[in-house]
C-alpha positions in Angstrom: 10.4 1.9 -5.1 9.7 4.8 -2.7 8.5 8.1 -4.0 11.6 10.3 -4.0 11.9 13.8 -2.7 12.5 15.0 -6.2 9.2 13.5 -7.3 7.4 15.2 -4.3 8.9 18.5 -5.1 6.5 19.4 -7.9 3.4 18.9 -5.8 4.9 21.0 -3.0 5.8 23.8 -5.3 2.3 23.9 -6.6 0.9 24.0 -3.0 3.3 26.8 -2.1 2.4 28.7 -5.3 -1.3 28.4 -4.4 -0.7 29.5 -0.8 1.2 32.6 -1.7 -1.5 33.7 -4.3 -4.7 32.6 -2.7 -7.6 35.2 -2.6 -8.9 34.9 1.0 -12.2 36.4 -0.2 -12.8 33.4 -2.5 -11.6 30.5 -0.4 -11.5 30.3 3.4 -8.4 29.2 5.3 -10.1 26.0 6.4 -11.4 25.1 2.9 -7.9 25.8 1.5 -6.3 23.5 4.0 -8.8 20.8 3.2 -8.3 21.3 -0.5 -4.5 21.1 -0.2 -4.9 17.9 1.7 -7.3 16.4 -0.9 -5.1 17.4 -3.8 -1.9 16.1 -2.2 -3.5 12.8 -1.2 -4.8 12.3 -4.8 -1.3 12.8 -6.2 0.2 10.4 -3.7 -2.4 7.7 -4.4 -1.9 8.0 -8.2 1.8 7.7 -7.7 1.5 4.7 -5.4 -0.6 2.8 -8.0 1.7 3.4 -10.9 4.8 2.6 -8.8 3.1 -0.7 -8.0 2.2 -1.3 -11.7 5.7 -0.5 -12.7 7.1 -3.0 -10.2 5.7 -5.8 -12.2 8.2 -8.1 -13.8 8.7 -8.3 -17.6 6.8 -11.7 -17.5 3.8 -10.1 -15.9 3.7 -6.8 -17.8 0.9 -6.7 -20.4 -0.6 -10.0 -19.2 -4.4 -10.2 -18.8 -3.9 -10.0 -15.0 -1.7 -6.9 -15.3 -4.1 -5.1 -17.7 -7.0 -5.8 -15.3 -4.9 -4.3 -12.5 -4.2 -1.3 -14.7 -8.0 -0.8 -15.2 -8.6 -1.2 -11.5 -6.1 1.5 -10.9 -7.9 3.8 -13.4 -11.3 3.2 -11.8 -9.9 4.1 -8.3 -8.3 7.2 -9.7 -11.5 8.2 -11.5 -13.5 7.8 -8.4 -11.2 9.9 -6.3 -11.1 12.5 -9.1 -14.9 12.6 -9.1 -14.9 13.2 -5.4 -12.5 16.2 -5.8 -14.8 17.7 -8.5 -17.9 17.2 -6.3 -16.3 18.5 -3.1 -14.9 21.6 -4.7 -17.6 22.3 -7.2 -17.9 25.9 -6.1 -14.6 26.5 -7.9 -15.2 24.3 -10.9 -17.6 26.7 -12.7 -15.0 29.5 -12.7 -12.3 30.1 -15.3 -10.0 28.3 -16.1 -11.6 25.3 -14.4 -14.9 25.4 -16.3 -13.0 25.1 -19.6 -10.6 22.4 -18.3 -13.3 20.2 -16.8 -15.3 20.4 -20.0 -12.2 19.5 -21.9 -11.5 16.5 -19.7 -15.0 15.1 -20.2 -14.7 15.6 -23.9 -11.5 13.6 -23.9 -13.1 10.9 -21.8 -16.0 10.5 -24.3 -13.4 9.7 -27.0 -12.2 6.9 -24.7 -15.6 5.2 -25.0 -14.9 4.2 -28.7 -11.6 2.7 -27.6 -13.5 0.6 -25.0 -15.9 -0.6 -27.7 -13.0 -1.5 -30.1 -11.2 -3.4 -27.3 -14.4 -5.4 -26.7 -14.3 -6.5 -30.3 -10.6 -7.3 -29.9 -11.6 -9.6 -27.0 -14.1 -11.3 -29.3 -11.3 -11.8 -31.9 -9.1 -13.5 -29.3 -12.0 -15.8 -28.4 -12.2 -16.9 -32.0 -8.5 -17.8 -31.8 -9.3 -19.7 -28.6 -11.9 -21.7 -30.4 -9.3 -22.7 -33.0 -6.9 -23.7 -30.3 -9.6 -25.9 -28.9 -10.1 -27.6 -32.3 -6.4 -28.4 -32.5 -6.5 -29.9 -29.0 -9.6 -32.0 -29.8 -7.9 -33.1 -33.1 -5.1 -34.8 -31.1 -7.1 -35.9 -28.1 -10.0 -37.4 -30.2 -8.8 -40.9 -29.8 -8.5 -40.5 -26.0 -5.0 -41.9 -26.2 -6.3 -45.4 -27.1 -4.6 -45.6 -30.4 -1.5 -43.9 -32.1 -2.0 -40.5 -33.6 -2.8 -40.8 -37.3 -2.5 -38.7 -40.5 -6.1 -37.6 -40.4 -5.6 -35.9 -37.0 -2.5 -34.1 -38.2 -4.3 -32.9 -41.4 -7.2 -31.5 -39.3 -4.8 -29.8 -36.8 -2.5 -28.4 -39.6 -5.5 -26.9 -41.4 -6.7 -25.3 -38.2 -3.3 -24.0 -37.3 -3.0 -22.3 -40.8 -6.4 -20.7 -40.2 -5.2 -19.4 -36.8 -2.0 -18.0 -38.3 -4.0 -16.1 -41.0 -6.4 -14.9 -38.3 -3.6 -13.4 -36.3 -2.0 -11.4 -39.1 -1.6 -7.8 -38.1 -4.0 -5.4 -39.6 -1.2 -3.7 -41.6 -0.5 -7.0 -43.3 -4.0 -7.8 -44.1 -5.5 -4.4 -45.0 -7.3 -6.0 -48.0 -9.5 -8.0 -45.6 -13.1 -6.9 -45.5 -14.3 -5.6 -42.2 -18.0 -5.6 -41.9 -19.7 -3.2 -39.6 -21.6 -4.4 -36.6 -23.2 -1.9 -34.2 -22.3 -3.3 -30.9 -21.4 -1.2 -27.9 -21.2 -1.3 -24.1 -23.6 1.5 -24.2 -26.3 -0.5 -25.9 -28.3 -3.5 -24.8 -27.9 -5.5 -28.0 -27.7 -9.3 -27.8 -24.7 -10.9 -29.5 -25.6 -12.5 -32.8 -24.4 -16.0 -33.8 -22.7 -15.5 -37.1 -22.4 -18.6 -39.3 -19.0 -18.2 -41.0 -16.0 -20.4 -41.9 -13.5 -20.6 -39.1 -10.9 -19.3 -41.6 -12.5 -15.8 -42.0 -11.9 -14.3 -38.5 -10.2 -11.3 -40.1 -13.6 -10.3 -41.4 -14.9 -9.9 -37.8 -16.8 -6.7 -37.6 -16.2 -3.8 -35.1 -18.5 -1.7 -33.1 -16.8 1.4 -34.6 -17.0 2.6 -38.2 -14.9 1.2 -40.9 -12.8 4.3 -41.1 -12.3 4.5 -37.3 -8.6 4.4 -36.3 -7.4 3.5 -32.8 -4.2 5.5 -33.5 -6.1 8.7 -34.5 -8.5 8.3 -31.5 -5.6 8.2 -29.1 -4.2 11.3 -30.7 -7.5 13.0 -30.3 -7.6 12.1 -26.6 -4.1 13.5 -26.1 -4.4 16.5 -28.5 -3.0 19.7 -27.0 -2.5 18.1 -23.6 0.0 20.3 -21.7 1.3 20.7 -18.2 -0.6 23.2 -16.1 0.5 26.8 -16.4 1.6 28.6 -13.2 -1.2 31.2 -13.7 -3.8 28.5 -14.0 -2.5 26.8 -10.9 -2.8 30.0 -9.0 -6.3 31.0 -10.4 -7.7 27.5 -9.8 -6.1 27.1 -6.3 -4.4 24.0 -7.7 -7.4 22.2 -9.1 -5.9 22.2 -12.6 -3.3 19.6 -11.4 -5.7 16.7 -10.7 -7.4 17.5 -14.0 -4.1 17.2 -15.8 -3.3 14.1 -13.8 -6.5 12.4 -14.6 -6.3 13.3 -18.3 -2.7 11.8 -18.4 -3.9 8.6 -16.7 -6.9 8.3 -19.1 -4.6 8.7 -22.1 -2.0 6.2 -20.8 -4.7 3.6 -19.9 -6.3 3.8 -23.4 -2.9 3.7 -25.1 -1.9 0.6 -23.1 -5.2 -1.1 -24.0 -4.6 -0.4 -27.7 -1.0 -1.7 -27.4 -2.2 -4.9 -25.8 -5.4 -5.9 -27.6 -6.1 -6.3 -31.4 -8.0 -3.3 -32.7 -8.5 -1.3 -35.8 -5.5 0.6 -37.1 -3.4 0.1 -34.0 -0.5 2.5 -33.5 1.6 3.4 -30.6 3.1 6.6 -32.1 1.3 9.0 -29.7 3.0 12.0 -28.2 3.3 11.2 -24.5 5.6 13.2 -22.4 4.7 13.6 -18.7 7.2 15.5 -16.6 8.9 13.1 -14.3 8.9 15.5 -11.5 5.2 14.8 -10.9 4.9 12.2 -8.1 3.4 9.7 -10.5 5.3 10.9 -13.7 8.4 8.8 -13.4 6.6 5.5 -12.9 4.1 6.2 -15.6 6.7 7.2 -18.2 8.8 4.2 -17.2 5.8 1.9 -18.0 5.4 3.8 -21.3 9.0 3.2 -22.2 8.8 -0.5 -21.2 5.8 -1.1 -23.4 7.5 0.7 -26.3 10.6 -1.5 -25.8 8.3 -4.6 -25.8 6.8 -3.5 -29.1 10.3 -3.3 -30.7 11.3 -6.9 -29.9 11.8 -9.0 -33.0 9.0 -11.4 -32.3 6.5 -8.6 -31.4 7.0 -6.1 -34.2 4.3 -7.6 -36.5 2.1 -8.8 -33.7 -1.6 -7.8 -33.7 -1.3 -7.1 -29.9 1.3 -7.0 -27.2 -0.8 -9.0 -24.7 1.3 -11.7 -23.1 -1.3 -14.4 -23.9 -1.3 -13.4 -27.6 2.4 -13.9 -27.7 2.0 -17.3 -26.2 -0.7 -18.2 -28.8 1.7 -17.1 -31.6 4.7 -19.1 -30.1 2.8 -22.2 -29.2 0.9 -22.5 -32.5 4.0 -21.9 -34.5 5.9 -24.6 -32.7 3.0 -27.0 -33.1 2.8 -26.2 -36.8 6.6 -26.8 -37.3 6.3 -30.1 -35.4 3.2 -31.2 -37.4 5.1 -30.4 -40.7 8.1 -32.4 -39.6 6.5 -35.7 -38.6 6.6 -38.9 -40.7 4.3 -41.9 -40.5 4.1 -44.2 -38.8 4.8 -41.8 -35.9 7.7 -42.7 -33.7 7.2 -42.9 -30.0 9.5 -40.0 -29.4 7.5 -37.8 -31.8 4.2 -38.8 -30.3 5.5 -37.8 -26.8 6.6 -34.5 -28.2 3.3 -33.8 -29.9 1.4 -34.6 -26.6 3.7 -32.2 -24.7 2.8 -29.4 -27.2 -0.9 -30.3 -26.9 -0.6 -29.9 -23.1 1.0 -26.5 -23.6 -2.0 -25.5 -25.8 -4.4 -26.8 -23.2 -2.8 -24.7 -20.4 -3.0 -21.7 -22.6 -6.6 -22.4 -23.4 -7.4 -22.6 -19.7 -5.6 -19.3 -19.1 -7.6 -17.6 -21.8 -10.9 -19.1 -20.6 -10.2 -17.8 -17.0 -8.7 -14.4 -18.0 -10.8 -13.0 -20.9 -14.2 -12.8 -19.1 -12.9 -10.8 -16.1 -11.0 -8.6 -18.4 -14.0 -7.9 -20.6 -16.1 -7.1 -17.5 -13.5 -4.7 -16.3 -13.4 -2.9 -19.7 -17.2 -2.7 -19.5 -17.0 -1.2 -16.0 -14.5 1.4 -17.2 -16.9 2.3 -20.0 -19.9 2.8 -17.7 -17.8 4.6 -15.1 -16.7 7.2 -17.6 -20.2 7.7 -18.7 -21.5 8.1 -15.2 -18.6 10.3 -14.1 -19.2 12.7 -17.0 -22.9 12.9 -16.3 -22.4 13.5 -12.6 -19.5 16.0 -13.2 -21.5 18.1 -15.7 -24.5 18.0 -13.4 -22.4 19.2 -10.4 -21.2 22.1 -12.4 -24.6 22.9 -13.9 -26.3 22.9 -10.5 -24.0 25.5 -8.9 
């Protein structure tokens, strides 16, 4: 959908406000024109990316591919924001920009814990993937040379029960022990091989403390986030607007990650209200509303994550469990064909997870390191003025 005149109006009004109030002794006409161009271009690019993300179908929304695309959009926005900060660093160390820039970087540091928790969520999904592989192997062990037997069904049913327990939402399994493991994108630790029963995936540890809460962390990132005041727009020559834009994008991206991936004390009840008269505001809030609606669906309410592939695991494993419970031996030809079809579905899902999780984890890792680098460079730019 095109960016409407109404969506453009907010950016224009800010530019006009800054033009009318600019102190010529502080910013030259040429610099002001360049700044206006930079700020307007940044707003338009953010809008284009979120319009594109919002154009995704309900089938694609919150898939691994879509979330990777969201993270790519964040990285592009972050890089362009970094350029704005560097190019106009002579204004960054003056009120109110010095306070607002420091505030943004403090919020971005809080996002690092979210990235670490998401990494552990990916590890949890990988454990489910291993269980799916066991189910597939249970039925394919004979290589199709002999009919499926009771032993294969017993092994598959036991594994499917373990998978169902492992996918319980945190709220339903709060009594599960969660041991602490100090793993982070920021450290160079090697992954340890933990010898544990396949039925104890709920006790997987996290790289954040036991008391850490994804919901509270999101609230901390968005705490006291408000639209720029007219006086701050004037004083900063409009630079407060990209800071507000980038903070809103940061909050939304972290919120979407928590919505999609299993993590400690998930919760989507974060105050999020971007004015839709920002160029990017309408599409971003539309995505927010779509994700909230997805979380309210009957089959998603108690899910440990809204990721499309998690929903597919839940559905496919439930159907396979129901089928395994209903069979009688000797197995009829019709039932055997039905079982093989379900196994093929699980195999396709297994391939999708195998091909999608690694690129997703790499992208989360890249986001983590980009936030760290941008904060360091941003603070250095301000400090060297």
